[in-house]
BAFI-3210 file (N, C-alpha, C; in Angstrom, 3 decimals, decimal comma, padded with zeros to 6 digits):
// residues 134
n [1|2|3|4|5|6|7|8|9|10|11|12|13|14|15|16|17|18|19|20|21|22|23|24|25|26|27|28|29|30|31|32|33|34|35|36|37|38|39|40|41|42|43|44|45|46|47|48|49|50|51|52|53|54|55|56|57|58|59|60|61|62|63|64|65|66|67|68|69|70|71|72|73|74|75|76|77|78|79|80|81|82|83|84|85|86|87|88|89|90|91|92|93|94|95|96|97|98|99|100|101|102|103|104|105|106|107|108|109|110|111|112|113|114|115|116|117|118|119|120|121|122|123|124|125|126|127|128|129|130|131|132|133|134]
n.u [000,966|003,209|002,887|004,991|007,229|007,508|007,857|010,352|011,513|013,607|012,624|009,776|007,326|004,376|001,136|-001,454|-004,291|-007,408|-009,931|-013,101|-014,811|-016,811|-019,139|-017,643|-017,026|-016,482|-017,030|-016,531|-013,918|-012,866|-010,632|-008,223|-006,831|-003,932|-004,127|-002,306|000,093|001,573|003,154|005,272|007,368|009,124|008,586|010,187|009,950|008,919|008,684|005,350|004,260|002,141|001,050|003,188|004,911|004,367|004,873|005,005|004,676|007,207|007,106|004,429|001,469|001,828|000,944|000,353|-000,203|-002,520|-004,335|-004,751|-005,740|-008,171|-011,249|-012,192|-014,892|-016,276|-018,221|-019,377|-017,653|-016,483|-013,509|-010,617|-007,898|-004,475|-001,397|001,934|003,311|001,450|000,259|-001,535|-004,075|-006,032|-008,653|-009,557|-011,952|-014,896|-017,452|-020,169|-020,839|-019,988|-017,933|-014,737|-013,603|-011,323|-009,658|-006,380|-004,469|-001,485|000,199|003,007|004,917|006,065|008,746|009,668|012,017|013,210|015,103|017,608|019,560|018,374|016,154|017,357|018,605|016,355|015,130|017,091|017,062|014,466|014,716|016,489|014,915|012,795|014,103|014,724|016,979|016,984]
n.v [004,186|001,772|-001,613|-003,235|-002,024|-003,059|-005,765|-006,303|-007,483|-008,747|-008,543|-006,833|-008,482|-009,051|-009,496|-007,921|-008,886|-007,821|-008,532|-007,525|-007,310|-005,841|-003,419|-000,775|002,696|006,156|007,472|005,659|005,114|003,850|001,985|003,785|004,395|005,309|005,782|004,151|004,291|002,007|001,675|003,344|002,714|002,127|004,316|006,592|005,845|006,707|006,969|007,286|008,263|007,024|004,727|001,997|000,356|001,747|002,944|005,550|007,130|009,343|011,842|012,145|013,363|015,122|016,908|015,024|012,725|013,590|014,160|011,647|010,018|007,808|006,833|003,556|002,110|-000,706|-003,674|-005,871|-008,880|-008,394|-008,685|-006,982|-006,314|-005,537|-004,451|-004,809|-002,431|-000,461|002,594|003,130|003,946|004,599|006,479|008,021|006,395|007,858|007,374|006,790|004,265|002,198|-000,319|-000,895|-003,497|-005,996|-008,672|-009,384|-010,741|-012,022|-012,551|-013,894|-013,842|-016,762|-016,507|-014,680|-013,318|-012,878|-010,139|-010,477|-008,769|-006,200|-006,635|-007,032|-004,536|-002,879|-003,768|-003,029|-000,267|000,284|-000,350|001,677|003,943|003,557|003,759|006,366|007,313|008,109]
n.w [-000,353|-001,815|-002,191|-002,995|-001,933|000,621|000,081|-001,063|-003,446|-006,074|-008,645|-008,912|-009,125|-008,242|-006,779|-004,935|-003,186|-002,073|-000,023|000,500|003,512|004,426|003,125|001,368|000,989|000,102|002,499|004,621|004,114|001,637|-000,536|-002,424|-005,578|-007,495|-010,690|-013,268|-011,911|-011,425|-013,598|-013,384|-011,722|-008,562|-005,871|-003,565|-000,105|003,239|006,858|008,114|010,424|011,470|013,906|014,468|011,807|009,498|006,245|003,892|000,654|000,113|-001,276|-001,874|-003,436|-005,496|-008,558|-010,584|-009,057|-007,639|-009,744|-010,823|-008,835|-007,716|-006,176|-005,055|-004,492|-002,728|-002,531|000,031|-000,098|-002,558|-004,511|-004,736|-006,805|-007,117|-008,660|-007,345|-007,515|-007,664|-006,524|-003,626|-001,205|001,742|003,082|006,257|008,358|008,402|009,093|011,403|012,389|010,723|009,954|008,337|007,138|005,996|004,262|003,385|000,698|-000,725|-003,751|-005,155|-008,137|-009,896|-010,482|-008,695|-006,480|-003,259|-002,060|-000,065|000,987|000,746|002,402|004,938|005,210|005,265|007,659|009,544|009,170|010,024|012,754|013,538|012,977|014,771|017,183|017,241|015,973|013,391]
ca.u [002,191|003,280|003,164|006,296|008,241|007,662|008,173|011,794|011,783|014,492|011,692|008,544|006,191|003,489|-000,203|-002,156|-005,743|-008,079|-011,290|-013,938|-015,716|-017,900|-019,263|-016,787|-017,231|-015,595|-017,293|-015,826|-012,509|-012,557|-009,312|-008,049|-005,682|-003,392|-004,122|-001,077|001,298|002,339|004,036|006,292|008,416|009,024|008,859|010,823|009,019|009,429|007,706|004,162|003,819|001,093|001,568|003,726|005,989|003,767|005,690|004,250|005,500|007,760|006,690|003,073|000,567|002,107|-000,209|000,057|-000,871|-003,871|-005,191|-004,990|-006,243|-009,597|-011,793|-012,685|-015,855|-016,408|-019,307|-018,979|-017,376|-015,692|-012,071|-009,900|-006,543|-003,582|000,020|002,721|003,812|000,331|000,112|-002,890|-004,263|-007,426|-008,889|-010,102|-013,350|-015,642|-018,820|-020,393|-020,984|-019,746|-016,528|-014,089|-012,768|-010,937|-008,565|-005,447|-003,701|-000,397|000,643|004,286|005,189|006,923|010,151|009,977|013,088|013,419|016,445|017,933|020,316|017,396|015,331|018,154|018,773|015,051|014,947|018,013|016,550|013,303|015,208|017,034|013,793|012,019|014,885|014,901|018,275|016,768]
ca.v [003,409|000,702|-002,844|-003,747|-001,458|-003,979|-007,122|-006,364|-008,477|-008,286|-008,149|-006,655|-009,106|-009,570|-008,920|-007,905|-009,065|-007,230|-009,059|-006,663|-007,989|-004,872|-002,453|000,393|003,854|007,244|007,852|004,786|004,992|002,836|002,044|004,751|004,052|006,282|005,023|004,195|004,402|000,757|001,755|004,375|002,231|002,293|005,663|006,609|005,765|007,087|006,775|008,135|008,760|006,125|003,749|000,796|000,527|002,244|003,792|006,154|007,724|010,575|013,061|011,921|014,506|016,023|017,095|013,755|011,877|014,103|014,037|010,241|009,281|007,490|005,938|002,263|001,541|-002,160|-004,322|-007,046|-010,023|-008,005|-008,887|-005,939|-006,806|-004,530|-004,725|-004,390|-001,069|000,481|003,454|003,063|004,482|004,621|007,584|007,692|005,982|008,982|006,950|006,616|002,878|001,272|-000,722|-001,155|-004,673|-006,726|-009,637|-009,220|-011,887|-011,611|-013,578|-013,613|-014,555|-017,937|-016,119|-013,634|-013,663|-011,861|-009,585|-010,556|-007,572|-005,123|-006,977|-006,736|-003,080|-002,349|-004,080|-002,182|001,094|000,355|-000,299|003,018|004,883|003,354|004,198|007,806|007,651|008,690]
ca.w [-000,423|-002,805|-001,452|-003,384|-001,046|001,749|-000,355|-001,329|-004,479|-007,149|-009,700|-008,117|-009,803|-007,203|-006,731|-003,657|-003,311|-000,917|000,022|001,346|004,441|004,605|002,038|001,582|000,120|000,531|003,889|005,568|003,743|000,622|-001,158|-003,516|-006,415|-008,442|-011,944|-014,051|-011,076|-011,500|-014,764|-013,151|-010,836|-007,115|-005,353|-002,245|001,020|004,560|007,930|008,002|011,721|011,935|014,855|013,841|010,833|008,260|005,387|002,796|-000,393|000,687|-001,980|-002,388|-003,505|-006,620|-009,443|-011,254|-008,058|-007,353|-010,928|-011,153|-007,668|-007,856|-005,151|-005,536|-003,547|-002,843|-001,801|000,802|-000,970|-003,728|-004,439|-005,471|-007,066|-007,697|-008,841|-006,179|-007,709|-007,699|-005,351|-003,085|000,139|002,197|004,002|007,575|008,417|008,963|009,412|012,838|012,843|009,619|009,909|007,042|007,380|004,789|004,382|002,277|000,221|-001,609|-004,690|-005,812|-009,378|-009,670|-010,603|-007,709|-005,545|-002,228|-002,011|001,365|001,359|000,944|003,570|006,134|005,261|005,683|009,085|010,310|009,061|010,916|014,139|013,756|013,009|015,996|018,337|017,132|015,394|012,050]
c.u [002,111|003,667|004,540|007,428|008,534|008,153|009,658|012,147|012,731|013,679|010,324|007,294|005,332|002,150|-000,707|-003,641|-006,378|-009,533|-012,111|-014,871|-016,909|-018,009|-018,366|-017,105|-016,340|-015,817|-016,545|-014,434|-012,177|-011,132|-009,337|-006,772|-005,228|-003,216|-002,815|000,198|002,159|003,327|005,239|007,367|008,163|009,394|009,518|009,743|009,716|008,317|006,549|003,760|002,657|001,732|002,029|004,812|005,499|004,702|004,806|005,204|005,907|007,230|005,266|002,267|000,886|000,897|-000,618|-000,671|-002,319|-004,822|-005,586|-005,496|-007,750|-010,052|-012,298|-013,622|-015,977|-017,610|-018,747|-018,814|-016,602|-014,212|-011,416|-008,454|-005,703|-002,136|000,799|003,306|002,698|000,271|-001,343|-002,901|-005,724|-007,557|-009,394|-011,542|-014,110|-017,085|-018,950|-020,399|-020,780|-018,271|-016,040|-013,113|-012,497|-009,869|-007,680|-004,705|-002,627|000,014|001,939|004,371|006,130|008,407|010,551|011,033|013,245|014,877|016,839|018,725|019,356|016,517|016,081|018,355|017,487|014,836|015,847|017,544|015,347|013,729|015,735|015,925|013,034|012,779|015,191|016,220|018,151|015,596]
c.v [002,427|-000,560|-003,401|-003,197|-002,419|-005,358|-007,328|-007,502|-007,898|-007,833|-008,045|-007,197|-009,803|-008,851|-008,945|-008,026|-008,637|-007,666|-008,242|-007,516|-007,112|-004,051|-001,267|001,459|004,967|007,630|006,953|004,384|003,890|003,022|003,077|004,353|005,262|005,516|005,235|004,205|003,146|000,758|002,670|003,973|002,539|003,724|005,533|006,635|006,226|006,898|007,758|008,775|007,954|005,095|002,494|001,145|001,061|003,204|004,322|006,748|009,125|011,844|012,945|013,216|015,483|016,062|015,795|012,802|012,313|013,915|012,593|009,407|009,067|006,571|004,648|001,686|000,033|-002,629|-005,524|-008,233|-009,685|-008,276|-007,848|-006,409|-005,675|-005,024|-004,184|-002,987|-000,028|001,280|003,397|003,568|004,327|005,762|007,091|007,233|007,084|008,617|006,741|005,159|001,854|000,895|-000,896|-002,304|-005,392|-007,750|-009,449|-010,510|-011,362|-012,800|-013,112|-014,433|-015,725|-017,592|-015,015|-014,139|-012,524|-011,424|-009,494|-009,339|-006,412|-005,381|-006,632|-005,236|-002,412|-002,571|-003,209|-000,730|001,285|000,469|001,095|004,055|004,782|003,807|005,692|008,240|008,247|009,628]
c.w [-001,584|-002,047|-001,763|-002,539|000,101|001,315|-000,610|-002,290|-005,521|-008,351|-009,031|-008,812|-008,759|-007,294|-005,301|-003,952|-002,000|-000,963|001,012|002,210|004,789|003,331|002,367|000,541|000,652|001,989|004,875|005,072|002,766|000,099|-002,285|-004,260|-007,214|-009,752|-012,709|-013,233|-011,130|-012,669|-014,529|-012,154|-009,371|-006,730|-003,979|-001,160|002,298|005,585|007,806|009,319|012,272|012,854|014,127|012,850|009,496|007,523|004,261|001,785|000,054|000,040|-002,525|-002,401|-004,617|-007,555|-010,132|-010,303|-007,876|-008,535|-011,224|-009,985|-007,808|-006,716|-005,794|-004,472|-003,786|-002,040|-001,059|-000,149|-002,222|-003,473|-005,339|-005,607|-007,643|-007,737|-007,644|-006,311|-007,748|-006,402|-004,910|-001,651|000,508|003,191|005,347|007,438|009,144|009,309|010,926|013,265|011,726|009,566|008,473|007,286|006,062|005,158|003,155|001,974|-000,714|-002,467|-005,335|-007,097|-009,080|-009,791|-009,619|-006,730|-004,546|-002,242|-000,537|001,840|001,637|002,166|004,850|006,312|005,759|007,182|009,958|010,307|009,979|012,371|014,464|013,851|014,321|017,238|018,285|016,542|013,999|012,135]
res [h|q|d|g|f|y|f|k|l|d|s|p|r|a|l|t|m|w|l|a|l|n|n|t|d|e|e|n|g|c|v|r|y|v|t|g|s|h|l|k|g|m|r|e|h|s|l|t|g|t|l|g|f|s|q|g|i|s|d|y|g|n|e|d|d|r|l|n|e|v|p|v|p|a|s|k|g|d|l|i|v|h|d|s|l|t|i|h|l|a|g|k|n|l|s|e|n|r|p|r|r|a|i|g|f|i|f|y|s|s|d|a|k|e|n|s|l|e|i|n|e|y|k|e|n|l|k|s|q|q|s|g|k|i]
***
């Protein structure tokens, strides 16, 4: 997904910071980025089927996505930072006893403005999706 999808800013100038509380690698599901995706704008998102309100990129997995997806292992205490338009994901934790915990922080640019119309539309769409109307 792209974090900017959730932020609903008129100008998606924001950063997400991910502070690793555990060592992460491909086995326990480290963050994966699609390099250069922040330069290509916002992609369409839809429900992922994950419990809650998780939304993913509707057409994710094209050749460009696959060729540019890279794992970003992190050590405990590392801070990973990405643009709000950067496509990122994390795989399942396949380890037997290694958690993947982190704390996320979001920084909006001083000129970032929330788009209240888009926020309300998003909330209404979520209600419809959760009630099975979409």
